[in-house]
N, C-alpha and C positions, 0 to 999 in steps of 0.2 A: 960311708954311711953317716959319719959325723959331719962330713962336709955338706951332705944333703940336708941334714937337720938344721945346720947353721944357716944355709940359704933360705930355707923355709921360714925360720924365725925372723930373718931380715925382711922378707916379703910381708910377713904378718905385721911387723912393726911399721913398715911403710903404709900398709893399708889402714892401720889404726891411728896413724899420725894425723894431727889437725889439718895439715896442708892437703893431705890426700882426701880427707873428708870434704874440705871446701871445694876442691876440684870436682869431686863427684857431684856435690850439690849444684855447682855451676852448670855442669853438663846436663843434669836433670832439669834445671830451670829453663835452660835454653831449649831443650826438647819440648817442654810444656808450652813455652811461649810460641814456638813454631806451630804446635798443634792448635793453640788458641787462635793464632792469626789465620791459620788455614780455615778453621771452623767459621770465624768471623767473616772472612772473605766469601765463603760458600753461602752463608746466610744473606749477605748483602747482594750477592749475585742472584739468588732466588727471589729476593724481595724486588729487585729491579725488574727481573723478568716478569713477575706477577703484576707489577705496576703497569708495565707496557701492555700486557694482555688486557688488563682492566680498562685502560684508556681506549684501546682498540675496540673492545666490546661496547663501551659506552657510546662511542661515535657511531658504530654500526647499528645499534638498537635504538638510537635516538629517533623518536617519531614513529617507531614501529609498534606493533601490537604483540603482546605475549600470549601464547596459546597455553592455557592451563587445562588440566583434566577436570571433568565434572563427574558427579555421581551417576548421571544418566547416559554416560558415554558420548554425549554430544559436546562439541568444542565450545568453550566459554572464552570470549575474547575480552581482555582487560587492557584498556588504553593506558599507557604510561606517560601521557602528556599532561597529566593533571597538575604537575609542579614545574612544567617547562616554560611557563609564561604565555602559553597559548590561551586565547580568550575562551572562557568557560561557557558551554552551551547549556549545561545543566538539564533540567527537566524538559525544557522547550524542545530540544532536539529529539527527545524520546516521544513526546506527544505529537509533534508535527513532522511526520515522516516525509523526507524530501525525495528527490529522484533516485537516491541510492536505495530506497526501500521498494521501488516499483518492481524491479526484477529480483526474484528470489527463487529458491529451489524447494519451497515447501509444497507438500502434497495438498490436495483439496481439503482433506481432513485436518491436517495441521494448520492450514490457513484459516479454516472456519473456527477451529478451536481458539487460535490466537486472536481472531477478530471478535470473538464473543466475550472477551474479558471486559468486565465493568468494574471500575474502582468503587470501593465501599465509601470512601470519603467523597462527598459530592462537591465540596468547595475546592476548586482548583487553585493551587498556591501561586498562580501567575496569570496575567491577562492573556487570553487567547482570542484572536480575531476569528470569529465564526466564518466558515467558508462553505460554499456550495460545491459539491462534488458532481461534475458532469461526466457521466459514464457512457462512452460511445461503444455500442455493440454493432460491429461492422463485419462485412465480409472481407474487405480489403482496404483500399485507400479511401481517405475522406475527401471525396471530390468537391464537396462544398466547404472545404477547410478555409479558403480565403475569406469567406463570409464570416465564419466563426472567429477567425483571427481579428477581424474588425470588431466583432462583438466583445471579445475579451480584452482588447487593447486598452491600456491605461487602468486596468482593474486588478493588477497583480496583487497577490496576497489575499484576495477575496474569493478565489476559486481554486479547485483542483481538477485535473483532467486524468481520466483513466480510459484506456482503449483496449477492448477485447476484439481481436481480429483472428482470422484463420491462421494457424501456425505456419502455413506455407507462404503467407504474405511477407514480402521483403520490405521491412520498415526502414531500411537504410536510405530510401529515397526522400525521407522527410528531412528538410534542411535543419541545421542546428539552431537557426534563428526562430524556428516555428515554436508556437506554444505547445504543439503536439509532439515535439522531439523528446524521445526518451520516456513517453508516457504509456507505452504499451505494457500491459501486465502479462504474466505467463498465461497463455491461452491454449484452449483445446478446440478441436473441430466442432462446429455447430451446424446443424441442418434444420431448415424450416420445418416446423411441425413435430420435431423430435423433442423428447424430454430434456436432451442436453441443452436446450435453450434456457430452461430454468436453472440448470447448473451454471451456465455462463452468467446469468443475472446474479446469482448468489456469489459467484467468483468475483464479479465486479464490486458488489457491495462489500464483501469481505476485505478486498484490497483497499477500498476507500475508507473503511472503518479503522484501518491501521493508523490513519491520521486523525488524532483526537479533535482537531480543529474543524473537521468536516461535520456539519450539523444538518445539512439538507442534501438529498441524493436524487439526482435527475437521470433517468435512463433515456437516451436518445440513440438514433441510428445515423448512418451516413447520409440518409435522405431527409433528415430533419433540418429545419431552419429556426432561428429565433425570430419572434415577431416584435419584440421590444428591445430597447437597449439594456445593457447589463444592470444598471442601477435599478431600473424598474423590475426586472426579473428577480434580482437579489432581494429587494425590499418586499416584493410580493411573497416570496418563499419564506423568508426569515420572519416576517410579521404574521404569518398565518397561524391560526390556532388549530389547523387541521392538516392531515395528510391527504394526498390526492391519488387514490387508487379507484379506478372505475370498477363497479361491481353491480350487476343486475341479473335478474332471472329472465331467461329467454326460452320460450317453448320451441320445440322443433328439433331437427337432427343436429344442428350446429350449436345448440344450447343444452337443454336437458338430455337430449339424445346422446351426449358424450359421457354422461354419468354412468358409472359402473356399479352394479349392486354389490360388488365385492368390496366396495369402500365402507359398507356398513360394518359395525354400528357407529364408527367414529364420525363418518360424514353421511348425513341423511340426504335423501333427494331434495328435501325442502331447503337445505343449506347450500346446495350446489349453485355456484355463480359463474358468470362470464364477465369479461371486461377487457379493456385495452391493456396491452403488454407494457405500454410506455407510462411509467409511474413517476411520482415525485413524492418522496417520503422523508420523514425526519429520522434522527439518529436512533431514537427509541424503537421505532418500527423496524429499521434496518437491522438492529441487533436481534430482534425477535425472528426475523427471516433467516439470518445466517445460523442461528442457534436452534431452529425448529427441528426437533427430533420426534414430533408427534404426527404432523400432517404430511411432511415431506416424504417419509418412507411409504406412506399409503399412495400418494400420487405417483411416486417413482415406480411402484409395483403395478398399479392398475390404470395409469393414465399414460401409457407408453405407445400403445398401438390402437388401430381402429379409428384413426382420425381424432383422437382426444384433444390434441393441441394444448398441452399442459400449460404453456406460457399464458394462455388466455383464461385459465381457470384456477391455477394454483394460488396465486396471490389474491385475486378477487375473493375466492372461497375462504382462504385463511383470514383475511382482514374482515370479511363480513361476519364470520363466526366469533372471532376473538377481539377485534379492535375497531368495531364499527362506530363506536361512540366518538372516536377521534378522527374519523375519516369523512372527507367531503363527498365521497362516493361519485367522483368525477375525475377525469384526467385533464391535465393542462396542455395536452398535445392534440391539436386539431387534426382530424383525418376524415376523409369522405368515403363512406361505404354505400352511398346511395345507388351506385350502379350495380351493386350485387357482386357475387363472385367471392372467391377466396382471398382476393387481394384488393386493397383500397385503390382509389383513383390515383393516377400518376400525373405529374405536372411537368410539361415541357417548357421550352423557352417562350413559345407564343402564349402560354397560359399566364405567364407572370406579368401582371399589369398593376398599376397603382391602385385601381379600384378593387381588384381582386385581393390584394394584400390588406387593404383597408377593411374589407369585409371579414377577413380572417381575424383582424385585430379587435373589431368592435361590433360585429353583427349580432352577437348573442348576449343573453342576459343570464346571470347566475348569482349565487349567494357567496359572499366572501366575508368571513368574520361577522356573520349575522346581518350583513347589509347587501342590498342589490347593487350589482356592478355590471358594466359592459366589458370588463377586462376578464375574460374567462379562459382564454388560451394564450399561453406564453410561447408555445412552439407549434410547428405545423409540419406535416409530411403528406405526400411523398414526392419530393422534388428531384428531378433527374439532373444529370451533370450539365446538360446544355442550358439549363436555366440559370446557371451561375452568373453569367455576364449581366443579365438583366437584374438579378438580385443585387449584385454589387452596385449597379447604377441607381437603384431605387433606395437601397438601405440607408445611406447617409442622410437623405432628406426625409424619408418616411419613418424610419425606425429610430432616428436621432442617435445613431451609434456614437457620433463624436461628442455628444452632449453628456455621455455617461461618465 
């Protein structure tokens, strides 16, 4: 028992001796250093791993668009190239929609709403070159396209092209070098005499209004031709103080006979008008047409059946009621109805002569900006595909396409 107590005292003395304390502290210090080094190494490893992931993501997202949520559940695209050294487009790219804006997935209601927007500030903070929007309402291919190609050549930046064709038409046959390539808008089926013809016109106008530089809007078909060179047409439209929508009162079954008493009281029989479908209007009137929520529903409801032919009455009636002071009350597209029937005269290859084209260009008299002129029609129809070769033969000399 005494021996056990003695050994215990010796161990207690060794534990409390300075040398033992130092040894204990050394062991504790080394253990702490190892733990510190381990932690330091772990943090460095994590930092390096995060740095590698960051570099990888930076390269993969460079030049891409980030998709952010919005309050209306529609995607909002934010371009992250603003600081990457890429040339800034600024407001210009928004105002002047290019080919990328032609195809979209907006519904008609969404499109019309978007196109009806008007800025409150009238002064545009950059120079915009005003353009003429040529809107082609077609069944299929533009068989007179080569003539129009010559008309547009050398005038890039002064015009825009929009094509509304039947959805079944395969537009892939248009070569990439053509001015018509990629200019087809999202289209729907249209049948002659149906109200959907008015919808197609409004659809064309709405797409053209997305480009703020479009100031004049011309509706043409695949059978239309230009009668003058581009500079003449452009100057005539841009310098005019009027819009060009034909509207007149016509007695008989194809005029007043198409009016429905159900259109009262908004549209009275005395306000009913008829006119050419092929119009030339300015931006102010185009905005009124796509944003019309007063007369359009009445026409859509009561001018659908019974041979009403809404495209010959909707715009002439609307303009004659609300915007007649700014309208020239004539169309710039020549057409011959003298033979009667439900369709105008058609022109084949043998009909196309120099004297005939000269007559279309200067045979009539009209008023332009308060003065009398013999330039009353800038376009003409209805020319068939076989007339193209003779039109191409006469156009350079007669219409001076190369001088535009």
